[in-house]
C-alpha positions in Angstrom: 0.1 0.0 0.0 1.3 3.5 -0.8 2.0 5.7 2.1 1.3 9.4 1.6 3.3 11.9 3.7 1.7 14.9 5.3 1.5 18.1 3.2 4.7 20.2 3.6 3.2 23.5 4.4 0.1 25.3 5.7 -0.8 26.4 2.2 -1.1 22.7 1.3 -3.7 22.3 4.1 -6.1 24.8 2.6 -9.6 23.4 2.2 -10.1 21.9 -1.3 -12.4 23.7 -3.6 -13.2 20.5 -5.4 -14.4 17.0 -4.6 -11.6 15.2 -2.7 -12.9 11.8 -4.0 -12.4 12.8 -7.7 -10.5 10.1 -9.5 -6.7 10.7 -9.5 -3.7 8.7 -10.5 -1.9 6.9 -7.8 1.6 7.8 -6.9 2.7 4.4 -8.5 1.0 5.6 -11.8 2.5 9.0 -11.6 5.9 7.4 -11.1 5.5 4.9 -14.0 4.3 7.7 -16.3 7.4 9.8 -15.4 9.8 7.0 -15.8 8.3 6.0 -19.2 8.8 9.5 -20.6 12.4 10.0 -19.5 15.5 8.1 -20.8 18.3 9.5 -18.6 18.9 9.6 -14.9 21.4 9.5 -12.2 22.7 6.1 -11.2 24.0 6.0 -7.7 26.4 3.3 -6.5 28.7 2.7 -3.6 32.4 3.4 -4.1 34.8 0.6 -3.7 37.9 2.8 -4.3 39.1 5.5 -2.1 37.1 7.0 -0.4 35.3 3.7 0.3 31.5 3.4 0.7 30.3 6.8 -0.4 27.4 7.3 -2.7 28.6 7.9 -6.3 26.4 9.6 -8.9 26.7 8.9 -12.6 24.6 10.3 -15.5 23.4 7.4 -17.5 20.9 6.3 -20.1 18.3 3.7 -19.4 15.3 1.9 -20.6 12.4 0.1 -18.8 12.1 -3.7 -19.2 8.8 -4.1 -17.6 9.2 -2.1 -14.4 13.0 -2.5 -14.1 15.5 -0.1 -15.5 18.2 -1.7 -17.8 21.5 -0.1 -18.6 24.2 -0.8 -21.2 27.4 0.2 -19.4 31.1 -0.2 -19.9 33.3 -2.2 -17.7 35.7 0.8 -17.7 33.0 2.9 -15.9 33.4 3.7 -12.2 29.8 2.8 -11.6 30.3 -0.7 -13.2 33.2 -1.4 -10.9 31.1 -0.4 -7.9 28.1 -2.5 -8.9 30.3 -5.6 -9.4 31.5 -5.3 -5.8 28.2 -4.2 -4.2 25.0 -4.3 -6.3 23.0 -1.9 -4.1 22.0 1.1 -6.2 19.4 3.7 -7.0 18.3 5.6 -10.0 17.0 9.1 -9.8 14.7 10.2 -12.7 13.7 13.8 -12.9 10.9 15.3 -14.9 12.3 17.9 -17.4 11.0 21.4 -17.8 11.3 25.1 -17.0 10.6 26.9 -13.9 11.1 25.9 -10.2 12.9 22.4 -10.5 11.6 21.4 -7.0 8.0 21.8 -8.3 8.6 19.1 -10.9 8.2 15.4 -10.5 11.0 12.9 -9.6 11.3 9.3 -8.6 14.1 7.3 -7.0 14.1 3.6 -7.7 16.2 1.4 -5.3 17.3 -2.2 -5.5 20.1 -4.5 -6.5 21.7 -3.8 -10.0 23.3 -6.8 -11.5 24.7 -7.9 -14.8 22.4 -10.1 -16.9 23.7 -13.5 -17.9 20.7 -15.4 -18.8 20.3 -15.2 -22.7 16.5 -14.7 -22.5 16.9 -11.8 -20.0 19.7 -10.3 -22.1 17.5 -10.5 -25.3 14.6 -8.9 -23.6 16.7 -6.1 -22.1 18.6 -5.6 -25.4 15.3 -5.1 -27.2 14.0 -2.7 -24.6 17.2 -0.7 -24.6 17.6 -0.4 -28.4 13.9 0.5 -28.7 14.6 3.5 -26.5 18.2 4.2 -27.7 18.5 3.0 -31.2 22.1 4.2 -31.5 23.1 1.8 -28.7 23.0 -1.2 -31.1 26.5 -0.1 -32.2 27.9 -0.8 -28.8 26.1 -4.1 -28.0 28.8 -6.2 -29.5 31.7 -4.3 -27.9 33.4 -6.7 -25.4 33.6 -4.2 -22.7 29.9 -3.3 -22.7 27.3 -5.3 -20.8 23.6 -5.2 -19.8 22.7 -4.5 -16.2 19.2 -4.7 -14.6 18.1 -2.8 -11.5 15.5 -4.9 -9.8 13.1 -2.3 -8.1 12.4 -3.2 -4.6 11.5 0.1 -3.3 10.9 3.6 -4.6 10.3 7.2 -3.5 8.0 9.4 -5.5 7.9 13.2 -5.2 5.4 15.0 -7.4 6.3 18.6 -6.4 5.7 20.4 -3.2 3.4 18.4 -0.7 2.9 15.4 -3.0 5.2 12.5 -2.0 5.3 9.0 -0.7 7.1 5.7 -0.5 5.5 3.3 -3.1 5.7 -0.5 -2.8 7.5 -2.4 -5.4 4.2 -4.4 -6.1 2.3 -1.2 -6.8 5.1 0.0 -9.0 5.2 -3.1 -11.1 1.4 -3.3 -11.3 1.0 0.3 -12.4 0.8 1.5 -16.0 2.0 4.6 -17.5 -0.7 7.1 -18.4 -1.7 6.6 -22.1 -2.3 10.4 -22.6 1.2 11.4 -21.4 2.5 11.9 -24.9 -0.5 14.1 -25.9 -0.8 16.1 -22.7 1.2 19.1 -23.8 -0.9 19.5 -27.0 -4.2 19.1 -25.0 -3.1 21.8 -22.6 -2.0 24.2 -25.3 -5.3 23.7 -27.2 -7.5 24.3 -24.1 -5.6 27.2 -22.7 -5.5 28.9 -26.1 -8.9 28.2 -27.5 -11.2 27.5 -24.5 -10.2 29.7 -21.6 -13.9 30.6 -21.1 -14.9 27.1 -20.9 -12.4 26.4 -18.1 -13.7 29.3 -16.1 -17.1 27.8 -16.5 -15.8 24.5 -15.3 -14.5 26.1 -12.1 -17.5 28.2 -11.3 -20.2 25.5 -12.0 -18.5 22.3 -11.1 -16.3 23.3 -8.1 -16.5 25.6 -5.0 -14.3 28.2 -6.8 -17.4 30.1 -7.8 -15.6 33.4 -8.0 -13.0 32.2 -10.6 -12.0 35.0 -13.0 -9.6 33.1 -15.0 -8.2 29.5 -15.2 -5.5 27.6 -17.0 -5.3 23.8 -17.4 -2.1 22.5 -15.8 -2.4 18.7 -16.2 -4.5 16.0 -17.9 -4.5 12.2 -17.4 -6.7 9.2 -18.1 -8.9 10.0 -15.1 -9.4 13.8 -15.4 -7.6 17.1 -15.4 -6.3 19.8 -13.3 -6.5 23.6 -13.4 -5.2 26.6 -11.7 -8.1 28.9 -10.9 -7.7 32.7 -10.2 -10.0 33.5 -7.2 -10.3 36.4 -4.8 -8.2 34.4 -2.4 -5.5 33.8 -5.0 -4.7 31.0 -7.3 -6.3 27.7 -6.2 -5.9 24.1 -7.6 -9.0 22.5 -9.2 -9.4 18.9 -10.3 -12.3 17.5 -12.2 -12.8 13.9 -13.1 -13.9 12.2 -16.3 -17.0 9.9 -16.2 -14.8 7.1 -17.4 -11.0 6.7 -17.9 -9.9 7.6 -21.4 -6.8 6.6 -23.5 -7.1 8.8 -26.6 -7.4 12.5 -27.4 -10.8 11.8 -28.9 -11.8 10.4 -25.6 -10.6 13.5 -23.8 -12.6 15.7 -26.2 -15.8 13.8 -25.6 -15.4 14.1 -21.8 -14.6 17.8 -22.0 -17.7 18.4 -24.1 -19.9 16.4 -21.7 -18.4 18.3 -18.7 -19.1 21.7 -20.4 -22.7 20.7 -21.1 -23.1 19.7 -17.5 -21.5 23.0 -16.3 -23.8 25.0 -18.5 -26.9 23.2 -17.2 -25.8 23.7 -13.6 -25.0 27.4 -14.0 -27.2 28.7 -16.7 -29.2 26.5 -19.4 -28.7 29.4 -21.8 -24.9 29.6 -21.1 -22.8 30.8 -23.9 -19.4 29.3 -23.1 -17.9 27.7 -26.1 -17.6 23.8 -26.2 -14.3 22.3 -27.2 -14.7 21.5 -30.9 -14.1 18.2 -32.5 -10.4 17.7 -33.3 
């Protein structure tokens, strides 16, 4: 079971202006989505040379084989030497982006990281790594390169300020990346550019932020979407859920239209807010 830490500040303890039971991805799902979208990270091993036993961070490329990161690394690398002596390791994966780096997501995966010897395991890892890093095929036949696998036994997810927890390895391996992750940026741009009035309507009619004067969409996933609403008390987060989980942009469009119709009916049957168009 995922353990959720207490919010980090008083601001995080403000009363929610939306239904707290609205469907939301689990931290395991957030973490899998992040790891599926990033291909580089910081591999931390324990030094065997002087000074002995210190965490040693290396910038590495990786791919996911199921829920386990796999690496193609050289025997000449310091981290390889460390892993051969002590397989305990962690991989820090950070969400890219601009602005406050501590407001972005990151996940640290922990577990033993060992060289793969079984031919079936090596073939699967090779396929996963080359699918993510096609140029790596050139190095696969080099004698000093080998495939390593980090068997995730624990992980820490941080989704920005006040959103963090330890996630069980079972939840991590059972979770699936969000199918909308690759399209989220385009969806946000479209809604914020073309349907700002609809989002104000969403906030006023479907949440307790009834004095919303402006709103921007800040996130979308299979279960729903998030907005930052400008209210008299300042910016407040609003999350609304879809009637059903969706996996395509067309599914998002249909849910947005349905929510806009519902918001119009709740606030004003003659409402004039524009509905998100097809496409």
